[in-house]
C-alpha positions, 0 to 999 in steps of 0.5 A: 456536805455543805456548811451554812454560813451567816447571810450578809445583812440585806437591805430590808434588815438594815431598813428595820434597824433604822426604824427602831426607836431611838432616844437620848438620855443621861447615864445615872448608874454605871455600877453594873458590868455591860449595863447602864441605867439611862434616864430619859426626860421629856416634857408633856402638857397636862391635859386639863391644866395645860401646865408643862411638866417634866417626866422621866423614865429610866431604862436599862441599856446594854453597853458591850464595851463599858464605854459610857460613864455616869453623867454622859449623854448617850443615844439608845435604841430599842432591841430584842429582850436581852435580860429581864430588864434590858430592852435597849442598847447603847448606840453612841456617847453623844457628849461625855461628862467631865471627868475628875482627874484620877488620883495617882497612888504611889 
């Protein structure tokens, strides 16, 4: 009787992970468990008027360790669908937002 074990990640699998879309954005909500809402802003030029506009999109991001907090600049990557809205995962916290000192309760 043989048992199947998980295969080690191959070079092809590692290459595909590196080809996934990545973006940087700011965490706007950390109220959910293991989920963060990240706003990604981009600048686009209007096709006719040529004026530069700022547009933004919000993405639901999977954060397994609950490490990102509101205001943090984070890097996210596309992944398989994890729930109805989550199609992104947290890669790393690029820059942490300044934290207010927690009030100690006696």
